[in-house]
C-alpha positions as CSV (number, residue, x, y, z in Angstrom):
1,M,-0.7,28.1,2.6
2,F,-4.3,26.6,2.9
3,F,-4.0,27.4,6.6
4,L,-3.8,31.1,5.5
5,L,-6.8,31.0,3.4
6,R,-8.8,29.2,6.0
7,V,-8.0,32.1,8.7
8,A,-8.7,34.7,6.1
9,F,-12.0,33.0,5.3
10,W,-13.1,32.9,9.0
11,L,-11.5,36.3,9.5
12,G,-13.7,37.6,7.0
13,I,-16.7,35.9,8.4
14,V,-16.0,37.5,11.9
15,L,-15.6,41.0,10.5
16,L,-19.1,40.7,8.5
17,L,-20.7,39.8,11.5
18,L,-19.2,42.6,13.6
19,P,-21.2,45.8,14.3
20,S,-20.1,48.5,11.9
21,G,-19.5,51.5,15.0
22,G,-20.9,53.9,13.0
23,S,-23.7,56.1,14.4
24,P,-27.2,54.5,14.1
25,Q,-28.6,58.2,12.9
26,S,-26.5,58.4,9.8
27,K,-28.0,56.1,7.5
28,S,-26.1,55.6,4.0
29,S,-27.1,54.8,0.6
30,A,-25.2,51.4,0.8
31,D,-28.3,50.0,2.9
32,V,-29.4,47.1,0.9
33,G,-33.3,46.0,1.4
34,A,-34.0,42.1,1.3
35,S,-35.6,42.3,-2.2
36,D,-32.4,44.0,-4.0
37,A,-30.5,41.3,-2.6
38,I,-32.5,38.6,-3.7
39,S,-32.6,40.2,-7.2
40,A,-28.9,40.2,-7.2
41,A,-28.3,36.7,-6.3
42,S,-30.9,35.6,-8.9
43,A,-29.0,37.7,-11.7
44,T,-25.7,36.3,-10.5
45,V,-27.0,32.7,-10.7
46,H,-28.3,33.5,-14.2
47,D,-25.1,34.9,-15.1
48,L,-23.3,31.8,-13.9
49,K,-25.5,29.8,-15.9
50,G,-24.2,31.1,-19.2
51,F,-20.6,31.1,-18.2
52,C,-19.8,28.0,-19.8
53,T,-21.2,29.0,-23.2
54,R,-19.1,32.3,-22.8
55,E,-15.7,30.7,-21.8
56,P,-15.8,26.9,-22.8
57,S,-12.0,26.7,-22.2
58,A,-12.2,28.3,-18.6
59,C,-14.8,25.6,-17.9
60,S,-13.0,22.6,-19.5
61,V,-9.9,23.5,-17.6
62,G,-12.0,23.9,-14.5
63,S,-13.7,20.7,-14.7
64,Q,-10.2,19.2,-15.1
65,F,-9.0,20.8,-12.1
66,A,-12.3,19.8,-10.2
67,V,-11.6,16.0,-11.2
68,A,-8.0,16.1,-10.4
69,M,-8.8,17.8,-6.8
70,G,-11.3,15.0,-6.3
71,Y,-9.0,12.1,-7.2
72,R,-6.5,14.0,-4.7
73,A,-9.3,14.3,-2.0
74,Q,-10.0,10.6,-2.6
75,A,-6.0,9.6,-2.2
76,G,-5.9,11.7,0.9
77,A,-9.1,10.3,2.7
78,K,-7.9,6.6,1.9
79,M,-4.3,7.4,3.1
80,L,-6.0,9.0,6.5
81,Y,-8.2,5.8,6.7
82,D,-5.3,3.6,6.4
83,F,-3.4,5.5,9.0
84,L,-6.4,5.7,11.3
85,T,-7.1,2.0,10.9
86,E,-3.5,0.9,11.7
87,A,-3.2,3.5,14.8
88,L,-6.6,2.4,16.5
89,A,-6.5,-1.3,15.6
90,P,-5.8,-3.7,18.1
91,N,-2.3,-5.0,18.3
92,D,-3.1,-8.3,19.5
93,T,-5.6,-10.4,17.1
94,G,-5.7,-13.6,19.3
95,S,-4.6,-15.9,16.8
96,V,-1.1,-16.7,18.1
97,R,-0.8,-17.4,22.0
98,G,2.2,-15.7,23.4
99,T,3.8,-17.9,26.0
100,T,6.6,-15.5,27.3
101,T,6.1,-12.1,28.5
102,A,9.0,-9.4,28.8
103,A,10.1,-8.9,32.6
104,G,7.8,-6.6,34.4
105,A,5.1,-6.7,31.6
106,K,1.5,-8.0,32.3
107,P,0.4,-11.0,30.5
108,P,-1.9,-10.9,27.7
109,L,-5.8,-11.0,28.3
110,Q,-7.1,-14.4,27.9
111,R,-10.5,-14.4,26.2
112,A,-13.2,-17.1,27.2
113,S,-12.7,-19.7,24.5
114,T,-15.4,-20.9,22.5
115,Q,-14.0,-24.5,22.0
116,D,-14.5,-27.5,24.3
117,T,-17.8,-25.8,25.8
118,L,-20.1,-28.6,25.4
119,T,-21.4,-30.3,28.5
120,P,-21.7,-34.1,29.2
121,A,-25.1,-33.8,28.5
122,D,-24.7,-32.3,25.1
123,L,-22.3,-35.2,24.1
124,A,-25.0,-37.8,25.0
125,P,-26.2,-39.2,21.9
126,A,-29.9,-38.5,21.0
127,W,-32.9,-40.7,21.9
128,R,-33.2,-43.3,19.4
129,G,-36.1,-45.4,20.4
130,P,-36.5,-49.2,21.7
131,A,-34.4,-51.7,19.6
132,V,-36.5,-53.7,17.2
133,H,-35.9,-57.3,17.6
134,R,-36.2,-59.1,14.5
135,N,-37.1,-62.9,14.5
136,T,-35.7,-64.5,11.8
137,R,-37.2,-67.7,12.1
138,N,-40.9,-66.4,11.6
139,P,-41.0,-63.7,9.0
140,V,-44.1,-61.5,9.0
């Protein structure tokens, strides 16, 4: 149903943009100037501003409908996000090492380990200075 509405909308846009096919010499009274279009648009906006004062029940039902559609759109977006997250997420998280592979299957790629990367120079203790010898017989 929604597909049909979209098709009708885009078909209407295409039909509006196509040339009329009439001869250019026949000017009809249906030609509208820019100032007439602007005044009609401003009158429509002014009329829409007063719609809720004239029809409060229609406005309340419309706002409830808009809220319900917002919740449905939010739930649909969450479902789509969850689906895409699961579909595009890597299957191997690297937390468990696979030791066996199926016949003919390639072994999983091994990532460079971040453990045991210190060199012997890194493991050597830091410089501590000369040892202080205390003479216990002659205190200072």
